[in-house]
N, C-alpha and C positions, 0 to 999 in steps of 0.2 A: 623392586623396591618401591614402596608407597611414596608417591609425590604429594605435597601439600600446597594448595593454592588459596589465595584470597577470594577469587571469583572463578567460577566455572560456567561457561557459556555453552548451552547445548544447542547447537544449530549454527552453522556457518553461512547462512544466507544474508541478505542485505541487512535485516534487522539485527541479527547477532554480531555481524561484523561492525556495524555502526556502533553498538554498545562497546565493543572492544576498542575501537577507534577514539571513543569518548573518554576512555581511561588511559590513553596513551601517556599522558604526562603525570600520572599518579604513581606512587611507589607500590601500588597493589600488583600482586602476581596473578596472572590470568591463564586459565586453561580453556582452550576452545575445542569443542568436540563436533565434528561434522561427518556425517555418514557417506557423503558423496565425493567423487573426485572433483577436482577444480574444473569449472566449465571451460570449454574451448571456444574462443571467439572465431567467428566466421565472417566472410565478407557479405554473405547473404543476410537480408533483414530477418530478425528473429520474430516469431509469432507473439511472444509474451513481451509486452511493453508496460511501462508505468508512466502515469501522468504525475510528474514530480512538481510539487507545489513550490511557490516562492519561499515558503519557510523551510522546506526540505533542501533547497538549493543553499540557504543560509547555513543549515547544519553542515552540508558537505564542504562549503567554503571555509567554515570555522574549523573543521577537522582536517583541512588540506587534502580533501578527496576530490573536489570538483575538478581540479586542474588535471587529475589523473584520467578522467573520463575523456574518451576520444571525442573531441570537440565536433568532428564532422558527423558524428552519430547523435548529437544533441539537437533536438528541433524545438526551438522556442515558439510558443504560439501566443499571439497577442489579442486573439478574439475568440469568442464562442457564440455559436448560433444554435438555438434550441427551438424546435417547433413540434407541432402535433400533426400528424398525417391527416389529410382531408379535413382540415380545420383552419381557422384564422388565427389561432393562438400561436404566439411566437415571442421569444425574448432574445436580445443580443447583448452580450457582454463585450467590452473592450478594455484593454489596458489603459487606454487614454482617460477612461472615465475615473480611474483612481491615480492618475498621474504616474503611471508605471510604463516601462517599455515592453514588459511581458507579463502574462498571467500565470505561466507555468512552462513545463518542458516535457516533451515526450521522448523517453529514452528506453532503449531495450534493457531488460532485466540483466542480461548477461554482461552488458557493458558496465552497468552500475557495480554488479558484483565483482567483476575483474578489477575495477579501480579501487574498490574497498580492499580487496584481498591483497593487491599490490602494496598498499599502505600498511595494513595490519601486519603483514608478514615481516615488515621492517621493524616492528616494535620489539623492544628488548624485554618487555614484560609479558609477552604472549607466547604461550606453548601450544602448538597445534597437535591434535590427535585426529588424524584424518588420512584415509577413511577409517572411521571407527564409530562405535555406537555404545551408548550405555546399555548395560544388561541388568544392573541392579543398583539400587540406591537405599541407603539407611540414614535416617536423620537422627542425630544426637543432640544433646544440649549444646555443645560447643562447636560442632562441625557436622558436616554430612560426609558419609563414606560412599564412594562411587566405585563400581566395578564395571570395566569396559568389556566388550565382546572379545578384544584382543587379550583379555586376562590381566591387563594393567589395572592398577588400583590407585585411586586418588582420594584425598580429602580436601574439603573446601568449606570456607566460612558461608558462602553464599552460592547457590546454584540457580542459574537463570535459564528458564525454558524459552527458547527462541526457535523451537523445533516444529513450527508450522501448525496448521489447523488441526491435524490429527495428532498432536503433541504426545509423545511417549511419557514425557516427564509429568505432564498434567494428569494424565490418567494414572500414573504410578503413585503419585502422592494424594489421589482421591480428591481432587479439586472437581466439584460438580460443574456441569455445563448447562447453561440455558440455551436452547437452539430451536430453530424452526427452518423447514425447507421452504425456499421461495418458489418451489416447483417450476424453476426456470434453470436452463443450462446457458452458460455463455459460450458462444461460438466465436473463436478468434482466428484471424488470418491476416495476411498481407494482400493488399489489392493495389492495382495501378489504375489511375482514373484518366479520362480524356482531358479534364480541366485541372489546372494547378490547385492545390489546396490552399495556397496563399497564407500559410501558417495560421489557419483557423481550425479549431476543434469544432466539430458539428455533431449534433445528436437529435434524431427524430424519435418521437414516441409514437409507436403503432399499437394496434389492439393486441398484438402478440407480445409486445415489450419493447424496450428502447434499443436502437441501433446507433452506435457511435462510430465516427470516422475520425481517427487521431492522426494528424499530420506527421509524416516521417521525414527522414533526412534528404530525400529526393523530392522535388516539387510535385510529382504525380504519384507518390507512393503514400498510402495510408494503412494504418493498422485499424481493423475493424473489430468491434466487440458487439456481438448481436445476441441479445437476451431473449430467449424464446422457450416455450415449454419443451420438456425433454424429448417428446416424440417428434416435434418440428425440428429440433436440433439434429436428430438422427436423420431425418428426411433430407435436410440441407446438406449434410455431410455426404450422403449417398448420391446426390444429384451429379449429373455430368458437369464439367466445368463451364460448358456453354449455358446450360440452363441455370446453374447457380449464378453466373454473371448477370443473366437476364433478371432473375428474381431479385438479386441485390440491388441492381440499378433501379428497378421499378420500385422497390420498398423504400429506397433513399430519395425518391422523388426525382431522380435524375439530376440531382443537385450538382454532381461533379462529372456529369456525363456518363459514358459507358464505363462500367467497372470490369476489370479483368483480374482474375485470381493469380496470385504470384507465389503462393505457398500452400502447404498442407492446410486443411481445416481441422482444428482441434476444438474440443469442447469440454467443459467441466461444470459439475453441479454448483448451484449457488445456494449457500446455506448461511443464515445468520447464527453466529455463536458468540457466547458472552460467558466467560468464566466467572463463577460466583466470587472467587477469590483471585486477585491479581498478585497477592503475596500471602505467604505463610512463614512460619519459623523456617529459616535458612532457604526459602524458596521465593522466587519472583517469576512472573510470566510477562512476556512482552510480545507485540506483533500478533500474528495469527494464532499463536498458542493462547493468547488471552481473548481474542475477538476476531471475528470476520464479519464483513458487512456487504451489502449489495454494491456491485461496481459501477452503478449508474452515474456516480459523481466522481469516480476515480480516486477516492480518498483512502482506500485501505492500506496502501504502503506507506502513505504520509502519516497516517495515525501510528503505524508501527515505528517509524523513524522517530517520531515524537516520544513514543514509549521509551525507545532506547536511550535517547539523550536525557530524558527526565529521570530515568533510573540511574544513568551514569552520574548526573548531577547529584542525586540523593546519595549514592554510594560515596562520592568524594566528600560531600559535605559531612556525612556521618564519620568517615575516616579522619578528616581534619579536626573534628570535634572529639576524637578518641572515643566514638560510640561504636559498638559492635555492629558491623555492617549486615550481619545475617539475622539479627533479632527482629521479630515481627513488629515490635513496638517502634523500631527505627525505620521500618519500611511502610508504616501505615500512611504517612503523608503521601508518598508516591502512589499507594494504592488508591487512596480517595481521590487524588489529583487526576490520575489517568481513567479511573472508572467513570468519573463525572464527565470528562471530555468524550470518552467513548460512548456513553449513554446518550449524550446530546447528538452525536453523530449518527448513531443508530436510529434515534427517533426522527431525525431529519430525513434520513434515507427512506424509512418506512412511510413517512408522510408523503414524500415525492412518489414513491412506488404506488401507494394507494391512490393518490391523487390522479395519476395517470393510468390506472388500471381500468379496463373495460371500455366499451364504446357506447354507453348509454347516451342518447342525445342530449338530455339535460345535464348530465354530468360533464360531457364534453364541452357544452357551452359555458358552464360555470368555470372549468379550469382554463378555458381559452380566455375568459375575461380576467381570470386571475394572473395568467401570464402577461397579458397586455398591461394590467394594472401595475405589476411588478416592473415591467419594462419602462413605464412612464414615470415611476416614483424614484427619483435618484437616491435618496437616503436608503430606501429598501433595497434597491439594486446593489448600492455599495456594500451593504452588509452581506449580501449574497456572495459578492466578489471577494470580500475580505475573508469569508469563511473558506471559500474555495482556494484561496491563496495560502491558507494555513495560518492566518494572522489574527484569529479570534480566540477567545478563551485565555486560559493561564498558560503562557509560553515558558519554555525553559530559557535559561539565561542566555544560552548561545544564539537564540533566534529572536530575543526580544529586540524591538526596534521602536523608534518614535513613530507611532501610526496615527498621529494626530490629523494628518492629511486625508485619512479615510473617514 
């Protein structure tokens, strides 16, 4: 029998679940389609982590998700150190500079997803189709018709693609994609260090690319994100653990003493993606389905979470005003809003990437002075911190706050 829903979310990752959670108190019926089994939590540190911004914490607190995350696996960081290898350029950020106790939080992805799932599964207005996948979609004037691989059929007033960078939905409804390859892979792993991380996130820019050490829930554990050319990533993965530890310690300027690998080494290609349309008739895209950016500032997940609650806010406002939630004209504000914020972030990341690319002596000197200048000019530094905390631009209602102190 065909089931009818107001909103169908394709993808049950962090972003899709956040959208569902944002609609918890609405009268709207929601279908959530997810291809994978629920993730299993382990006691071992996971390789994939996210730098959760101040704004994203506000989202999770407003949606009653934050308290579901295992507090022992949340690592608040209150400072950031950024420097260039073999140069004098550096910049230090601290929460004290903006009268806050933390700048952000490092949390394993699986911990966030488990907390979201725990909450959304209790919602009376959500029906899960998992593990299952879309196999066909037809868009009509009044609704969309969906066929699942399980042969179940649904109709929906609005279908939301939260199904990742290689979104099936985006491709199926012919939304063009602007993209370019960064010609880098991100190598991720968990390492133990001789010195305590002291709840500080650190990043060094090298001629090969940036290397970040993100503090984890034990004082000597860090998650690394090492951005290097593809062939270098393969070389690093094939090294013996002993030689990998030596190269990592040396590349990081021995900042935390000797480093010792604690997990598998995984890598994935880095690509900028930007969907031409974030919304169409009966369709909306959020998270990686709409955009992916370079991870050097750790803002990808935060952008996606802001997409989710911004769309949730738009859906609720349209519903309360008796407007058809799936009509493109009623989704245009969401599209303009999130495309503007995304483009600004993409431009910022591209500027940073290009600024720190290469080792030309003149270019190195110029960027070193730029770092030192930013480090000394408080208003400029505060603006950088504000952006990193997710408190710049047009904010959704649930994260708006009085930021006059910034």
